[in-house]
PLY file of the C-alpha trace (Angstrom):
ply
format ascii 1.0
element vertex 266
property float x
property float y
property float z
element edge 265
property int vertex1
property int vertex2
end_header
5.60 32.46 25.77
8.70 30.84 24.34
11.18 33.26 22.83
12.57 32.45 19.40
15.81 30.52 19.31
18.89 32.76 19.01
20.34 30.04 16.77
17.76 29.23 14.09
18.24 26.02 12.18
20.30 26.54 9.03
18.44 26.39 5.77
19.37 23.62 3.37
20.52 24.36 -0.15
17.70 24.93 -2.65
17.07 22.35 -5.34
19.48 23.09 -8.17
19.08 20.97 -11.29
20.90 23.29 -13.65
22.45 21.21 -16.41
20.26 18.19 -15.59
17.72 16.63 -17.92
14.44 15.40 -16.46
11.66 13.36 -18.02
8.14 13.52 -16.58
5.33 11.34 -17.92
1.71 12.40 -17.81
2.98 15.96 -17.82
0.03 17.67 -19.51
-2.01 17.96 -16.32
-2.37 17.20 -12.63
0.63 15.84 -10.73
2.77 15.53 -13.87
2.24 19.16 -14.79
3.14 20.30 -11.26
6.28 18.13 -11.27
7.39 19.39 -14.68
7.01 23.01 -13.57
8.79 22.36 -10.26
11.78 20.71 -11.90
12.00 23.42 -14.56
11.89 26.00 -11.75
14.98 24.25 -10.34
16.77 24.77 -13.65
16.29 21.40 -15.32
15.61 20.83 -18.98
12.34 18.93 -18.69
11.11 16.57 -21.36
7.36 16.73 -20.73
5.81 13.51 -22.04
2.10 12.99 -22.65
-0.25 11.92 -25.42
-2.21 15.17 -24.94
-0.57 17.54 -27.43
-2.84 20.45 -26.55
-2.15 20.10 -22.83
1.59 19.96 -23.47
1.44 23.09 -25.58
-0.30 24.91 -22.75
2.34 23.69 -20.32
5.20 24.81 -22.56
3.72 28.30 -22.54
4.72 28.61 -18.89
8.42 28.04 -19.51
9.36 31.61 -20.46
9.74 32.78 -16.85
11.43 29.62 -15.54
15.19 29.03 -15.17
14.83 25.67 -16.91
13.21 24.63 -20.16
10.03 22.67 -20.83
10.16 20.58 -23.99
6.83 18.99 -24.99
7.13 15.43 -26.23
3.94 13.83 -27.53
4.08 10.10 -26.82
1.61 7.29 -26.17
3.24 5.11 -23.51
1.70 1.97 -24.95
4.45 2.34 -27.57
6.98 0.75 -25.25
9.95 0.89 -27.60
9.42 4.63 -28.10
9.12 5.12 -24.34
12.44 3.40 -23.68
14.12 5.41 -26.43
12.72 8.68 -25.05
14.35 8.05 -21.66
17.92 7.87 -23.01
20.12 10.59 -21.51
17.76 11.29 -18.62
19.18 12.34 -15.23
15.83 12.56 -13.40
12.94 10.28 -14.30
9.44 10.85 -12.90
7.06 8.02 -13.76
3.68 9.63 -13.25
1.29 8.78 -16.10
-1.81 6.93 -15.00
-5.31 5.92 -16.04
-8.22 4.74 -13.97
-11.42 2.74 -14.38
-13.73 1.87 -11.50
-15.55 -1.45 -12.04
-16.10 -4.72 -10.15
-13.67 -7.41 -11.25
-16.36 -9.47 -12.96
-17.29 -6.44 -15.08
-13.77 -5.09 -15.65
-12.89 -5.15 -19.38
-9.77 -7.31 -19.89
-8.44 -4.97 -22.57
-8.59 -2.02 -20.18
-6.84 -4.07 -17.48
-4.07 -4.82 -19.98
-3.76 -1.14 -20.97
-3.57 0.04 -17.35
-0.78 -2.43 -16.59
1.04 -1.43 -19.79
0.94 2.32 -19.10
1.46 2.19 -15.34
3.88 -0.70 -14.85
5.44 -1.94 -18.09
6.12 1.57 -19.44
7.89 2.65 -16.21
10.06 -0.47 -16.49
10.97 0.43 -20.06
11.61 4.08 -19.15
13.87 3.07 -16.25
15.62 0.61 -18.55
16.22 3.39 -21.06
17.45 5.89 -18.46
19.82 3.71 -16.42
22.80 3.45 -18.82
23.25 7.24 -18.75
22.63 7.45 -15.00
25.11 4.64 -14.31
27.66 6.17 -16.64
27.74 9.46 -14.75
27.32 7.97 -11.28
24.14 9.93 -10.49
20.45 9.57 -11.15
17.06 10.05 -9.54
14.05 7.85 -10.26
10.77 8.94 -8.68
7.73 6.77 -9.24
4.41 8.41 -8.51
2.67 5.56 -6.78
-0.37 6.02 -4.56
-1.82 5.05 -1.25
-3.20 2.28 -3.46
0.35 1.00 -3.81
0.10 0.15 -0.10
-3.62 -0.44 0.36
-6.36 -1.85 -1.84
-9.79 -0.42 -2.61
-12.71 -2.27 -4.12
-13.46 -1.85 -7.84
-9.91 -0.74 -8.77
-8.27 -4.06 -9.60
-6.09 -2.79 -12.45
-4.97 0.43 -10.75
-4.18 -1.31 -7.45
-2.34 -4.13 -9.20
-0.27 -1.66 -11.24
0.65 0.47 -8.22
1.61 -2.55 -6.12
3.80 -3.73 -8.99
5.37 -0.28 -9.29
6.37 -0.43 -5.63
8.29 -3.65 -6.27
9.88 -2.32 -9.44
11.00 0.82 -7.60
12.61 -1.17 -4.78
14.43 -3.43 -7.24
15.77 -0.39 -9.10
16.92 1.04 -5.76
18.93 -2.07 -4.90
20.52 -2.28 -8.33
21.14 1.46 -8.62
22.70 2.11 -5.21
26.28 1.18 -6.20
25.96 3.57 -9.16
24.71 6.67 -7.29
21.12 6.18 -8.48
18.18 6.38 -6.09
14.68 5.06 -6.75
11.68 5.91 -4.61
7.90 6.05 -4.67
5.72 8.98 -3.69
2.37 7.80 -2.37
-0.34 10.43 -2.25
-3.95 9.86 -1.31
-6.57 11.45 -3.57
-5.11 14.46 -5.38
-7.08 17.33 -6.85
-6.62 16.25 -10.48
-8.81 15.53 -13.52
-8.13 11.79 -12.94
-9.94 11.99 -9.59
-12.71 14.23 -10.89
-13.45 11.84 -13.75
-14.03 8.88 -11.46
-16.73 10.50 -9.29
-19.61 9.19 -11.43
-18.10 5.69 -11.62
-17.57 5.64 -7.87
-21.16 6.74 -7.27
-22.49 3.91 -9.44
-20.16 1.25 -8.02
-20.92 2.14 -4.40
-24.57 3.06 -4.85
-24.32 6.59 -3.44
-25.16 10.00 -4.94
-22.27 11.58 -6.83
-22.20 14.58 -4.50
-21.44 12.26 -1.57
-18.55 10.42 -3.20
-15.88 12.83 -1.94
-16.90 12.72 1.71
-18.28 9.18 1.96
-15.84 7.30 -0.29
-12.67 9.18 -1.25
-11.97 10.86 2.10
-13.54 8.19 4.31
-10.21 6.70 5.47
-8.22 9.95 5.55
-7.71 11.71 8.89
-7.15 14.98 7.02
-10.42 15.63 5.23
-9.24 17.30 2.05
-7.69 16.47 -1.29
-3.95 16.91 -1.58
-2.81 19.49 -4.13
-0.57 18.53 -7.08
2.02 21.09 -5.97
2.38 19.30 -2.63
3.23 16.09 -4.44
5.72 17.97 -6.64
7.53 19.25 -3.55
7.97 15.67 -2.34
9.46 14.82 -5.73
11.78 17.83 -5.45
12.97 16.67 -2.02
13.88 13.23 -3.38
15.86 14.87 -6.19
17.67 17.29 -3.89
20.84 16.98 -1.80
19.00 15.98 1.38
17.36 13.05 -0.40
20.58 11.32 -1.43
20.33 8.67 1.32
16.66 7.96 0.66
16.20 5.02 -1.68
13.88 2.03 -1.91
11.36 4.00 0.11
7.73 5.00 -0.20
7.13 8.62 0.81
3.53 8.55 1.99
1.34 11.66 1.62
-1.97 10.14 2.63
-3.41 12.40 5.32
-3.27 9.56 7.84
-4.99 6.91 5.70
-2.43 4.18 6.44
-2.32 5.08 10.14
-5.50 3.01 10.65
0 1
1 2
2 3
3 4
4 5
5 6
6 7
7 8
8 9
9 10
10 11
11 12
12 13
13 14
14 15
15 16
16 17
17 18
18 19
19 20
20 21
21 22
22 23
23 24
24 25
25 26
26 27
27 28
28 29
29 30
30 31
31 32
32 33
33 34
34 35
35 36
36 37
37 38
38 39
39 40
40 41
41 42
42 43
43 44
44 45
45 46
46 47
47 48
48 49
49 50
50 51
51 52
52 53
53 54
54 55
55 56
56 57
57 58
58 59
59 60
60 61
61 62
62 63
63 64
64 65
65 66
66 67
67 68
68 69
69 70
70 71
71 72
72 73
73 74
74 75
75 76
76 77
77 78
78 79
79 80
80 81
81 82
82 83
83 84
84 85
85 86
86 87
87 88
88 89
89 90
90 91
91 92
92 93
93 94
94 95
95 96
96 97
97 98
98 99
99 100
100 101
101 102
102 103
103 104
104 105
105 106
106 107
107 108
108 109
109 110
110 111
111 112
112 113
113 114
114 115
115 116
116 117
117 118
118 119
119 120
120 121
121 122
122 123
123 124
124 125
125 126
126 127
127 128
128 129
129 130
130 131
131 132
132 133
133 134
134 135
135 136
136 137
137 138
138 139
139 140
140 141
141 142
142 143
143 144
144 145
145 146
146 147
147 148
148 149
149 150
150 151
151 152
152 153
153 154
154 155
155 156
156 157
157 158
158 159
159 160
160 161
161 162
162 163
163 164
164 165
165 166
166 167
167 168
168 169
169 170
170 171
171 172
172 173
173 174
174 175
175 176
176 177
177 178
178 179
179 180
180 181
181 182
182 183
183 184
184 185
185 186
186 187
187 188
188 189
189 190
190 191
191 192
192 193
193 194
194 195
195 196
196 197
197 198
198 199
199 200
200 201
201 202
202 203
203 204
204 205
205 206
206 207
207 208
208 209
209 210
210 211
211 212
212 213
213 214
214 215
215 216
216 217
217 218
218 219
219 220
220 221
221 222
222 223
223 224
224 225
225 226
226 227
227 228
228 229
229 230
230 231
231 232
232 233
233 234
234 235
235 236
236 237
237 238
238 239
239 240
240 241
241 242
242 243
243 244
244 245
245 246
246 247
247 248
248 249
249 250
250 251
251 252
252 253
253 254
254 255
255 256
256 257
257 258
258 259
259 260
260 261
261 262
262 263
263 264
264 265
């Protein structure tokens, strides 16, 4: 039996965002909610953005015991001008909001395709555009784009989502190259299927598209390519975001931090 090391590895400094302002989109639930809470726990003033006013109100109710502050901000990201304006003065930007529809391309409604690209690619561009002047001015900023394993791999019947996530990867890398001389990092976090309402809502669509019973979608479709046979939790994704915003993440930029349970190892 190996005895413990007499010289344990030193612990890194905890994430301290006191005095920083963060903006998290899609903050009313799922990954966005977990990220908003994590950043507020680190002391940030978090502008929690979502179109779900009720969900934001519930989130804000958790702020009393946190070092930081959660400020609900009701916003539909298809209002691109408002999105860009909302990002002004932001130190940490987490582009998380997403929508999903599972359909074959020939049956995919063009208006939904347009909306998915607007919310998940054009809005992040406008938010980054709105945040960069302040970040550049102070010589520090953190952009974290919640991408997906679908930013690196495609799946059938998800043309809009896959296209948006692949585009987000390119946008994030471009922001990394432009931001590096100004102390701004830009990265993607790429989880596999997360235990969120977004995933739960697509079970019926997946069952119909693939011709399998709904109760088999999780095992036969969603987790088929994952070596680790479980959903990832929103809090695990939030910890990856926290790492990229912390002192040990300062040299990480233009990267995709993959949390896929071994999916892309195939």
